[in-house]
C-alpha positions as CSV (number, residue, x, y, z in Angstrom):
1,M,96.8,-70.9,-134.7
2,K,98.7,-70.1,-131.7
3,V,102.1,-68.7,-132.5
4,T,105.0,-68.4,-129.9
5,I,108.4,-67.0,-130.8
6,T,111.8,-67.4,-129.2
7,A,115.3,-66.2,-129.8
8,R,118.3,-67.5,-128.9
9,K,121.9,-65.2,-128.9
10,M,119.6,-62.4,-130.4
11,Q,116.6,-60.3,-130.1
12,V,113.5,-60.5,-131.9
13,P,113.0,-57.7,-134.2
14,Q,110.1,-55.8,-132.9
15,S,108.0,-56.0,-136.4
16,F,108.6,-59.7,-136.5
17,P,105.9,-61.0,-134.6
18,D,103.2,-59.4,-136.7
19,Y,104.8,-60.0,-139.8
20,A,105.4,-63.8,-138.7
21,D,101.4,-64.2,-137.9
22,K,100.4,-62.8,-140.9
23,K,102.7,-64.9,-143.1
24,L,102.1,-68.2,-141.2
25,D,98.1,-67.5,-141.4
26,S,98.3,-67.0,-145.3
27,K,100.4,-69.8,-145.7
28,L,99.4,-72.5,-143.5
29,S,95.9,-71.8,-142.3
30,K,94.6,-74.1,-145.2
31,F,96.3,-77.2,-143.9
32,F,96.2,-76.6,-140.0
33,G,93.0,-75.4,-138.0
34,E,92.8,-73.0,-135.3
35,E,93.9,-75.7,-132.6
36,A,97.6,-75.7,-134.3
37,D,100.6,-74.8,-132.3
38,A,103.2,-73.0,-134.2
39,K,106.7,-72.2,-132.4
40,I,109.1,-70.3,-134.1
41,T,112.7,-70.3,-132.8
42,M,115.2,-67.6,-134.1
43,T,119.0,-68.3,-133.5
44,E,122.0,-66.4,-134.5
45,H,124.9,-68.7,-135.1
46,K,128.2,-68.2,-137.1
47,N,126.9,-64.8,-138.4
48,Q,124.0,-66.4,-139.9
49,I,120.3,-66.3,-138.9
50,I,118.1,-69.5,-138.5
51,L,114.7,-69.8,-138.4
52,E,113.1,-73.1,-137.1
53,L,109.1,-73.4,-137.5
54,T,107.7,-76.4,-135.6
55,V,103.7,-77.0,-136.0
56,K,102.2,-79.3,-133.8
57,Y,98.8,-80.5,-134.9
58,N,96.4,-83.7,-134.6
59,N,99.3,-85.4,-132.6
60,M,101.5,-84.9,-135.6
61,I,104.7,-82.4,-135.9
62,F,105.8,-80.5,-138.8
63,R,109.1,-78.7,-138.9
64,A,110.8,-76.3,-141.3
65,E,114.1,-74.5,-141.0
66,R,115.5,-71.5,-143.2
67,T,118.8,-69.7,-143.0
68,A,120.5,-66.3,-144.2
69,E,123.2,-64.3,-143.7
70,D,121.4,-61.4,-143.3
71,K,118.4,-60.6,-140.9
72,N,116.6,-58.5,-143.6
73,C,117.1,-61.1,-146.0
74,L,115.5,-63.8,-144.2
75,L,112.8,-61.9,-142.4
76,Y,111.4,-59.4,-145.3
77,T,112.1,-61.4,-148.7
78,S,109.4,-62.1,-151.0
79,P,108.6,-66.0,-150.9
80,S,110.6,-68.5,-152.9
81,P,108.5,-70.5,-155.6
82,R,108.5,-73.4,-153.3
83,D,106.9,-71.2,-150.4
């Protein structure tokens, strides 16, 4: 899976690309093939960090969003039960 990470109004934390690759591979590889294209957009808005994930695969688009008030909380917490 090809992963592209962009940021708006903030910098991508240095360790985030490796973390995101591992997380996406472990969570999504069973659903999407290597030809899938994943785009992560990080935005800081009103003291919150918003992560948007868009995956394009087989002419379909899948989208998810997650918000947190603390960068560390959003990027490095253990997965929630619905993950």
